[in-house]
N, C-alpha and C positions, 0 to 999 in steps of 0.2 A: 504494500500500500504506500502511496506517496501523494503529496500535495503539490499541485502545480498552479501557478498564477496564469489565468487565461488572458486572451487579448483584451477582454473588457475589464480587466483588473480584479475579477473575482477569483476566489480560490476554490479548487475542486479536488476531490480525492478520487483516484483512479486505481483500478485493480490491474496488475500486470498479467496479461494473457499468457497462458501456458499451453504446452502441447506442440503438435506438429503444425506445419504451415497452414493447413486447412482449418484446424481448430483455432489457431491464432487469428486468422482472418475472420472467422465467425464470431470470436469473442470481441474483436475490435468493432465489428459491425454492430453487435449487440450493445456495447457500451456507448457508442456514439448515438445509436438510435434512442437508447434510454435517455441520454443527455438532452436530446432534442425534444422528446415527448414529455419530459419532466420539466421543461422550460429552463433547464440549466443553460442551454443554448437557445436563445429566443430568435424569432424571425429576424432576418437580415444580419444575424451574427456571422462574422467572418471566421471561417475555419481554415487554419493554416496547417498544411500537412506536417511540416517540421515540428511545430509546437504540439500537435496531436501525437505524433510519434514519440516525442520526448515525454509527454504526459503519460502515455500508456507503456513506455519503455519497450517499444517495438521499432522495427525499421519502417520506412515510408511505404514499402510495398503493400503490406496488409492495410495500412491506413487508406491508401489510394483505392485499393480494391473495395474497402468498406464504403468509401465516398461514392464510388461508381454504383454500388448497389443501392445506396440511399438515394441517389439521383433517379434510379429506376423506380424507386418507391415514391418519388415525388416529394421527398423531405429536404433535399438540398439541390442547388443548381450552381452552374459555373458562370460567374460574371466577374471577370478579372480576378479569378480565384474562386474558391468555394465559399458559398454562403448558405445559411439556413433559409429555405423558401418561406416567403410570406404569402400564404394562399389567398387567392381572390375570393370574395363572398360566394360566387357561384360554385367554386370548387369545394368550399366548405359545405355547402348545402348538398352537393353530390355525395360527399363523404358521409354525411348524416343519413341520407337516404339508404346508402349501402349498409351503414351500421345497423339501421333498424332491422333489415332483413337478416343480417348475420346474428344479431342478438336474439331475435325471435327463434331462429332455427337452432341455435346452440342451446337455448333454454328448453326448447321442445325435446331435444335429444337428452339433455341432462336430466330431465324429469324421469327418464327411464333408466339412467345409468349412475346417477350420483350416489355416493355412499354416505353412511351415517356421520363419519368424521367430518366430511365436507359440509354437511348440513349444519352440524354443530358450530363449525367455524363461521359459517355465514351468519348464524344468529348472534355469535359473539361480535362480529364486525358491525352488525346493525346496532347492537347495544352501544358499542364504542362510538359510532357515528351520531347516536342520538343524545347520549348523556354521559358526562357533561359535554356541551358542544365543543368539539376540538377546533383548532385553528383551521383555516381554509386549506393550508398545505397538508396538514394531517388528514383532513377530511378527504382530500383528493387521493391520498395514499391508500386510505382504507377502502374507498370506493373502487379504486383500481384493483385491489386484491379481491374484493367481493366479486367483481365481474370476471376476473381471471379464473377464479375457482369454478364458476359456472361454465365458462368456456372450456376449460380443461376437462370438466366432468362430462362434456358432450362426447368425449372419446374420439373426436374427429380431428385429425392433424391439419387437414386443409382448412377447416373452419377456424381452427386456432390461428392459422396464418392470416386468414382474411380478417379475423378479429383484430389482430395486431396491426394489420395494414390500414384498417379504418379507425384506429384509435385517434380520437380527437380530444385534446385537452383545451378546454375553453380558456384556461388561464395562460395559454401559450399563444393567444391571438393578439394581433396589434390593437384591434378594437376591444376595449375591456367589456367583459361579460359579467354582470353582477347577478348572483343568486340571492334572493331575499329570504328571510326566515320562513315565509309562507311557501316559497319554492322548495326549501329544504324539507319542510313537513310533507309535501307531496312526494318528494323523492323517497323519504324514509318510509312512507306508507306503501309506496310501490315496491320497495325492497321487501317489506314484510309480506305483501301479497305474493310476490314471486317465490319467496322461500316456502310459504305455505303451500303453494301449488307444487313445488318441487318435492316437498315432503309427502304430499298426497299422491305423488306420481301422476299428476294431472298435466299431461304434456300440452294439451290444447290451451289450457288457462295459462300455463307458464309461458308459452310462446306469445300469447296475446298480451300479457302483462309486460313482458320484456319489450315488445314493440311499442307499447304505449309509453313505457319508461323513456325510451330513446326519443320518441316523438315529443314528449314533454320537454326534454332538454333542447330539442331542435326548435321548439317554439320560443324558448328563452333566447337562444342564440340568434334566431332570425330577428327578434325584436332589437337585440343589441346591434346587429348588422344593418338594421334599417331596411 
């Protein structure tokens, strides 16, 4: 583990990837992707290959490979160097539309396949998100784990990839998106309905609630984007 000062002056801790060349490239891609989706690297943040290689303690080759993969995923672009993409409103809405379908189908499958330990963890996460109200950053982290568990419980590797591809963190947008306490109450209620449907093995209800959950978030983001 090591701490490196990034080009924007902030400090970040990175894990040194280990293993063969392919494993190292995958690990670098994963870490850079997480840094973008967690808003560590915000839209229009400049990504310098040399600095990233030093930060991750690898050569420039896996860094460049990771950046090329991230470009294919639409997360970075080349503009006199590499930068984190700032998605246009219409692109964000397309991502949300795709996300609704992915969330609905993963929840549908998870209702048939999720285990008791996962259900218990989902209920623990709901309790943490509800009381006492955590910071927004912590809430985002808990919410991310909540949806990751359901996605992985679907047992479908392709859907898990699609879920990651359509991950949209509203705090990572140039245009600020504000969730009110009333919005949070709706989200929490939907989380409880979803877990209830999963525990009952009610695939149809789980899929419907998951879709409504994403559509509710989409409504809030559309309002912020005008």
